[in-house]
PyMOL CGO cylinders between C-alpha atoms (Angstrom):
from pymol import cmd
from pymol.cgo import CYLINDER

trace = [
    CYLINDER, -0.04, 0.04, 0.03, 1.46, 3.39, -0.96, 0.3, 1, 1, 1, 1, 1, 1,
    CYLINDER, 1.46, 3.39, -0.96, 2.59, 5.71, 1.89, 0.3, 1, 1, 1, 1, 1, 1,
    CYLINDER, 2.59, 5.71, 1.89, 0.17, 8.52, 1.00, 0.3, 1, 1, 1, 1, 1, 1,
    CYLINDER, 0.17, 8.52, 1.00, -2.80, 6.11, 1.34, 0.3, 1, 1, 1, 1, 1, 1,
    CYLINDER, -2.80, 6.11, 1.34, -1.65, 4.88, 4.69, 0.3, 1, 1, 1, 1, 1, 1,
    CYLINDER, -1.65, 4.88, 4.69, -1.22, 8.53, 5.86, 0.3, 1, 1, 1, 1, 1, 1,
    CYLINDER, -1.22, 8.53, 5.86, -4.68, 9.48, 4.49, 0.3, 1, 1, 1, 1, 1, 1,
    CYLINDER, -4.68, 9.48, 4.49, -6.22, 6.43, 6.27, 0.3, 1, 1, 1, 1, 1, 1,
    CYLINDER, -6.22, 6.43, 6.27, -4.49, 7.66, 9.39, 0.3, 1, 1, 1, 1, 1, 1,
    CYLINDER, -4.49, 7.66, 9.39, -5.96, 11.09, 9.07, 0.3, 1, 1, 1, 1, 1, 1,
    CYLINDER, -5.96, 11.09, 9.07, -9.54, 9.62, 8.98, 0.3, 1, 1, 1, 1, 1, 1,
    CYLINDER, -9.54, 9.62, 8.98, -8.93, 8.09, 12.38, 0.3, 1, 1, 1, 1, 1, 1,
    CYLINDER, -8.93, 8.09, 12.38, -8.12, 11.27, 14.22, 0.3, 1, 1, 1, 1, 1, 1,
    CYLINDER, -8.12, 11.27, 14.22, -10.19, 11.92, 17.50, 0.3, 1, 1, 1, 1, 1, 1,
    CYLINDER, -10.19, 11.92, 17.50, -11.82, 15.19, 18.10, 0.3, 1, 1, 1, 1, 1, 1,
    CYLINDER, -11.82, 15.19, 18.10, -9.09, 16.59, 20.30, 0.3, 1, 1, 1, 1, 1, 1,
    CYLINDER, -9.09, 16.59, 20.30, -6.37, 15.82, 17.76, 0.3, 1, 1, 1, 1, 1, 1,
    CYLINDER, -6.37, 15.82, 17.76, -8.44, 17.49, 15.07, 0.3, 1, 1, 1, 1, 1, 1,
    CYLINDER, -8.44, 17.49, 15.07, -9.11, 20.58, 17.13, 0.3, 1, 1, 1, 1, 1, 1,
    CYLINDER, -9.11, 20.58, 17.13, -5.17, 20.86, 17.74, 0.3, 1, 1, 1, 1, 1, 1,
    CYLINDER, -5.17, 20.86, 17.74, -4.44, 20.30, 14.12, 0.3, 1, 1, 1, 1, 1, 1,
    CYLINDER, -4.44, 20.30, 14.12, -6.93, 23.00, 13.08, 0.3, 1, 1, 1, 1, 1, 1,
    CYLINDER, -6.93, 23.00, 13.08, -5.48, 25.43, 15.53, 0.3, 1, 1, 1, 1, 1, 1,
    CYLINDER, -5.48, 25.43, 15.53, -1.93, 24.75, 14.39, 0.3, 1, 1, 1, 1, 1, 1,
    CYLINDER, -1.93, 24.75, 14.39, -3.09, 25.19, 10.76, 0.3, 1, 1, 1, 1, 1, 1,
    CYLINDER, -3.09, 25.19, 10.76, -4.65, 28.60, 11.52, 0.3, 1, 1, 1, 1, 1, 1,
    CYLINDER, -4.65, 28.60, 11.52, -1.46, 29.60, 13.37, 0.3, 1, 1, 1, 1, 1, 1,
    CYLINDER, -1.46, 29.60, 13.37, 0.71, 28.61, 10.37, 0.3, 1, 1, 1, 1, 1, 1,
    CYLINDER, 0.71, 28.61, 10.37, -1.52, 30.46, 7.99, 0.3, 1, 1, 1, 1, 1, 1,
    CYLINDER, -1.52, 30.46, 7.99, -1.44, 33.59, 10.14, 0.3, 1, 1, 1, 1, 1, 1,
    CYLINDER, -1.44, 33.59, 10.14, 2.39, 33.39, 10.59, 0.3, 1, 1, 1, 1, 1, 1,
    CYLINDER, 2.39, 33.39, 10.59, 2.85, 32.99, 6.72, 0.3, 1, 1, 1, 1, 1, 1,
    CYLINDER, 2.85, 32.99, 6.72, 0.86, 36.17, 6.25, 0.3, 1, 1, 1, 1, 1, 1,
    CYLINDER, 0.86, 36.17, 6.25, 2.88, 38.11, 8.93, 0.3, 1, 1, 1, 1, 1, 1,
    CYLINDER, 2.88, 38.11, 8.93, 6.11, 36.71, 7.34, 0.3, 1, 1, 1, 1, 1, 1,
    CYLINDER, 6.11, 36.71, 7.34, 5.16, 37.99, 3.91, 0.3, 1, 1, 1, 1, 1, 1,
    CYLINDER, 5.16, 37.99, 3.91, 4.35, 41.43, 5.20, 0.3, 1, 1, 1, 1, 1, 1,
    CYLINDER, 4.35, 41.43, 5.20, 7.61, 41.46, 7.10, 0.3, 1, 1, 1, 1, 1, 1,
    CYLINDER, 7.61, 41.46, 7.10, 9.65, 40.59, 4.03, 0.3, 1, 1, 1, 1, 1, 1,
    CYLINDER, 9.65, 40.59, 4.03, 8.18, 43.35, 2.01, 0.3, 1, 1, 1, 1, 1, 1,
    CYLINDER, 8.18, 43.35, 2.01, 8.63, 45.94, 4.77, 0.3, 1, 1, 1, 1, 1, 1,
    CYLINDER, 8.63, 45.94, 4.77, 11.06, 48.62, 3.56, 0.3, 1, 1, 1, 1, 1, 1,
    CYLINDER, 11.06, 48.62, 3.56, 14.13, 49.50, 5.60, 0.3, 1, 1, 1, 1, 1, 1,
    CYLINDER, 14.13, 49.50, 5.60, 15.52, 53.07, 5.85, 0.3, 1, 1, 1, 1, 1, 1,
    CYLINDER, 15.52, 53.07, 5.85, 18.98, 52.18, 7.37, 0.3, 1, 1, 1, 1, 1, 1,
    CYLINDER, 18.98, 52.18, 7.37, 21.26, 49.39, 8.53, 0.3, 1, 1, 1, 1, 1, 1,
    CYLINDER, 21.26, 49.39, 8.53, 19.62, 49.20, 12.09, 0.3, 1, 1, 1, 1, 1, 1,
    CYLINDER, 19.62, 49.20, 12.09, 16.17, 48.62, 10.58, 0.3, 1, 1, 1, 1, 1, 1,
    CYLINDER, 16.17, 48.62, 10.58, 17.62, 46.07, 8.25, 0.3, 1, 1, 1, 1, 1, 1,
    CYLINDER, 17.62, 46.07, 8.25, 19.13, 44.24, 11.09, 0.3, 1, 1, 1, 1, 1, 1,
    CYLINDER, 19.13, 44.24, 11.09, 15.99, 44.23, 13.05, 0.3, 1, 1, 1, 1, 1, 1,
    CYLINDER, 15.99, 44.23, 13.05, 14.05, 42.97, 10.03, 0.3, 1, 1, 1, 1, 1, 1,
    CYLINDER, 14.05, 42.97, 10.03, 16.51, 40.19, 9.68, 0.3, 1, 1, 1, 1, 1, 1,
    CYLINDER, 16.51, 40.19, 9.68, 16.06, 39.23, 13.32, 0.3, 1, 1, 1, 1, 1, 1,
    CYLINDER, 16.06, 39.23, 13.32, 12.32, 39.41, 12.98, 0.3, 1, 1, 1, 1, 1, 1,
    CYLINDER, 12.32, 39.41, 12.98, 12.28, 37.11, 9.91, 0.3, 1, 1, 1, 1, 1, 1,
    CYLINDER, 12.28, 37.11, 9.91, 14.61, 34.67, 11.64, 0.3, 1, 1, 1, 1, 1, 1,
    CYLINDER, 14.61, 34.67, 11.64, 12.23, 34.54, 14.64, 0.3, 1, 1, 1, 1, 1, 1,
    CYLINDER, 12.23, 34.54, 14.64, 9.09, 34.12, 12.45, 0.3, 1, 1, 1, 1, 1, 1,
    CYLINDER, 9.09, 34.12, 12.45, 10.67, 31.41, 10.45, 0.3, 1, 1, 1, 1, 1, 1,
    CYLINDER, 10.67, 31.41, 10.45, 11.77, 29.59, 13.58, 0.3, 1, 1, 1, 1, 1, 1,
    CYLINDER, 11.77, 29.59, 13.58, 8.15, 29.79, 14.91, 0.3, 1, 1, 1, 1, 1, 1,
    CYLINDER, 8.15, 29.79, 14.91, 6.74, 28.52, 11.56, 0.3, 1, 1, 1, 1, 1, 1,
    CYLINDER, 6.74, 28.52, 11.56, 9.20, 25.65, 11.49, 0.3, 1, 1, 1, 1, 1, 1,
    CYLINDER, 9.20, 25.65, 11.49, 8.29, 24.62, 15.03, 0.3, 1, 1, 1, 1, 1, 1,
    CYLINDER, 8.29, 24.62, 15.03, 4.56, 24.66, 14.24, 0.3, 1, 1, 1, 1, 1, 1,
    CYLINDER, 4.56, 24.66, 14.24, 4.98, 22.75, 11.03, 0.3, 1, 1, 1, 1, 1, 1,
    CYLINDER, 4.98, 22.75, 11.03, 7.02, 20.06, 12.93, 0.3, 1, 1, 1, 1, 1, 1,
    CYLINDER, 7.02, 20.06, 12.93, 4.28, 19.94, 15.64, 0.3, 1, 1, 1, 1, 1, 1,
    CYLINDER, 4.28, 19.94, 15.64, 1.72, 19.46, 12.89, 0.3, 1, 1, 1, 1, 1, 1,
    CYLINDER, 1.72, 19.46, 12.89, 3.77, 16.72, 11.20, 0.3, 1, 1, 1, 1, 1, 1,
    CYLINDER, 3.77, 16.72, 11.20, 4.03, 14.84, 14.61, 0.3, 1, 1, 1, 1, 1, 1,
    CYLINDER, 4.03, 14.84, 14.61, 0.33, 14.83, 14.93, 0.3, 1, 1, 1, 1, 1, 1,
    CYLINDER, 0.33, 14.83, 14.93, -0.28, 13.63, 11.51, 0.3, 1, 1, 1, 1, 1, 1,
    CYLINDER, -0.28, 13.63, 11.51, 2.30, 10.94, 11.72, 0.3, 1, 1, 1, 1, 1, 1,
    CYLINDER, 2.30, 10.94, 11.72, 1.22, 9.83, 15.23, 0.3, 1, 1, 1, 1, 1, 1,
    CYLINDER, 1.22, 9.83, 15.23, -2.32, 9.59, 14.33, 0.3, 1, 1, 1, 1, 1, 1,
    CYLINDER, -2.32, 9.59, 14.33, -1.44, 7.23, 11.43, 0.3, 1, 1, 1, 1, 1, 1,
    CYLINDER, -1.44, 7.23, 11.43, 0.32, 5.05, 13.84, 0.3, 1, 1, 1, 1, 1, 1,
    CYLINDER, 0.32, 5.05, 13.84, 3.48, 5.70, 11.91, 0.3, 1, 1, 1, 1, 1, 1,
    CYLINDER, 3.48, 5.70, 11.91, 6.61, 5.71, 14.02, 0.3, 1, 1, 1, 1, 1, 1,
    CYLINDER, 6.61, 5.71, 14.02, 8.86, 8.41, 12.84, 0.3, 1, 1, 1, 1, 1, 1,
    CYLINDER, 8.86, 8.41, 12.84, 11.03, 10.83, 14.83, 0.3, 1, 1, 1, 1, 1, 1,
    CYLINDER, 11.03, 10.83, 14.83, 11.27, 14.34, 13.42, 0.3, 1, 1, 1, 1, 1, 1,
]
cmd.load_cgo(trace, "trace")
C-alpha cells in the first residue's frame, strides 16, 4: 500500500481533540505566513532597521518551522506511523 494512502487512512482516524489541535496549528501557520510575507516586504531606511528586520524574519521562520514540525508529529502519530522528526 502506498505511503500516502496509509497517511490518508490515518487522518480519517483522528479523534476530536487531535483534530482541534491540528486546526489550531493550521490557523497559526496560515497567520504566521501572512505576517512573514508582510515583514519581508517591509522597507528599511538604514542598517539598524535592516538588522531588526532580519532578526524578526529569523524569529518568524523559527516559529513557523516549530509549528510545522508539531503538525507533522500529530499527523504521523495519528496514522500509527513511528517516525522521529
